[in-house]
C-alpha positions in Angstrom: 20.9 -36.8 -11.3 17.1 -37.9 -11.6 14.6 -35.4 -11.7 11.0 -37.1 -10.9 7.8 -35.6 -12.8 4.8 -35.9 -10.5 1.8 -35.7 -12.8 -1.7 -36.1 -12.2 -2.3 -39.7 -12.5 0.4 -40.1 -10.1 -1.1 -38.3 -7.5 -3.8 -39.7 -5.3 -7.5 -38.5 -4.3 -6.1 -36.2 -1.4 -3.3 -34.7 -3.0 -5.7 -33.6 -6.2 -7.9 -31.9 -4.0 -5.4 -29.8 -2.1 -5.6 -26.5 -3.3 -3.0 -25.1 -4.9 -0.5 -22.6 -2.1 -0.3 -19.1 -3.1 2.3 -16.7 -2.2 2.3 -14.5 0.7 3.6 -11.3 2.3 5.3 -10.9 5.4 5.1 -7.3 6.8 8.6 -5.9 5.3 7.4 -7.7 2.0 4.5 -5.4 2.4 6.2 -2.4 3.1 8.5 -2.2 0.3 5.2 -2.9 -2.1 2.4 -0.3 0.0 4.3 2.7 1.2 2.1 3.1 3.8 2.3 3.2 7.5 1.6 0.0 10.0 -1.0 2.0 11.5 -2.7 3.0 8.4 -2.9 -0.7 7.3 -4.4 -1.6 10.3 -6.7 1.0 10.4 -7.4 0.2 6.8 -8.2 -3.1 7.4 -10.6 -2.4 10.4 -12.7 -0.2 7.8 -12.3 -2.9 5.3 -10.5 -0.7 3.0 -7.4 -3.1 2.9 -6.9 -6.9 2.8 -6.9 -8.8 5.9 -4.0 -10.3 7.5 -4.1 -13.6 8.5 -1.9 -15.7 10.9 1.2 -18.1 10.1 1.4 -18.6 14.1 0.2 -16.8 17.1 2.9 -14.0 16.2 3.2 -14.0 12.6 1.1 -12.3 10.4 0.9 -12.9 6.4 -1.0 -11.2 3.5 -2.3 -12.9 0.5 0.0 -11.1 -2.4 -2.6 -11.4 -5.2 -5.1 -9.9 -2.9 -2.7 -6.9 -2.8 -2.0 -6.9 -5.9 -5.5 -6.7 -7.1 -6.0 -3.7 -4.3 -3.1 -1.8 -6.0 -4.5 -2.4 -9.6 -8.0 -0.9 -8.2 -6.5 2.0 -6.3 -4.2 2.4 -9.9 -7.3 2.2 -11.8 -9.3 4.8 -9.7 -6.3 7.1 -9.9 -6.2 6.9 -13.6 -10.2 7.5 -14.0 -10.0 10.8 -11.7 -11.9 8.8 -8.7 -8.9 9.3 -6.5 -9.6 9.6 -2.3 -8.5 12.8 -1.3 -9.0 14.1 2.0 -11.7 16.5 2.6 -9.8 20.2 2.9 -10.1 21.2 6.7 -12.5 23.8 8.2 -10.1 26.1 9.8 -12.7 28.0 11.4 -13.8 24.7 13.3 -9.9 24.5 15.1 -10.1 25.0 18.7 -6.8 26.2 19.5 -5.7 29.4 16.7 -8.9 29.9 15.3 -8.7 31.9 12.1 -10.4 35.4 12.5 -13.2 36.3 10.6 
């Protein structure tokens, strides 16, 4: 069995100008890496807080693995340095039902 080795010298000009393919993640792979619900991911994408998906076909979406890995590293780095993004404590006096008596 012969193995063909393609070097840059053997490549045509159009082959050299094609960017390298990057790893993509489908939804089920993304769920394994990011423990967030589909709704939360969608809402974060809309707010610009999560890497955007792109369409492979009209019904198939994917995410760039490098962007997801960078996002996770950024979140991990922020959590390590005390910059965690916690939800504000709700004001229970603003409830419409079951208000807290003062």
